[in-house]
N, C-alpha and C positions, 0 to 999 in steps of 0.2 A: 592514763587510767591504769590502775594497778591490777595485778592478777586477781585480787579479791573482788574488785569492781567488775572485772570481766566475768568471773564466775557468778557473781550476783546477777548480772544481766542475762546470762545463760539460764540461770534458775528461773528468773522472771519470765523468760521466753517459754520455757518448758511448762511452768505453772499456767501460763496463759493458754497454751495449746491444750492442756488437759481440761481447763475450765471451758474452753471453746467446744471441745468434743463432748463434754458433759451436757452443755447447753443444747447441742445439736441432737444428741441421742434422747434427751428428755423433753424436747420441745420447749426449752426455756430460752426465749429470745434474749432476755437481759443477760443471762450467763454467757450466751454465745457472743454477744457484742462486747461484754467486759473482757472475756477471754481473748477475743481478737485484738482488742486494744492493748492488753498486757503483752501479748505475743509480739505485736508490732513494735511496742516500746522497747522490749528486750532486744529485738533484732536491730533496731536503730542504735541502741547503746553499744551493742557488739560491733556494729559497723564503724561507729565512732572510735572505739578502742582500737580496732584494726587499722584505721586511718592514722591515728596518732602514733601507733607503733611503726607504721610504714614511714611516716615523716622522720622519725628518729633514726631509721636504718637506711635512709636514702643517701647518706654520705659515707660510703665505704672506707674512705681514707681518713675520716675523722675519728679519732680515738676518744673523743669526749673530754679531752683535757685541754680545753681552750685556755691559752695563756700560761699553761704549766711549763716549767723548764726542766 
């Protein structure tokens, strides 16, 4: 996942949090649930990106040049 995708996931999480708070403060259950769903989706995408990045950095001796001479 690229840096842009990670930033997009963070923005989705923040937008969801804001929508969730709006729903709670205005008594709008639909906005609360939609915001919670967006927030959780953004968090899941961020965790996936972090996991993919950790997989790539698990091999400290690997320079990424497999087969290069």
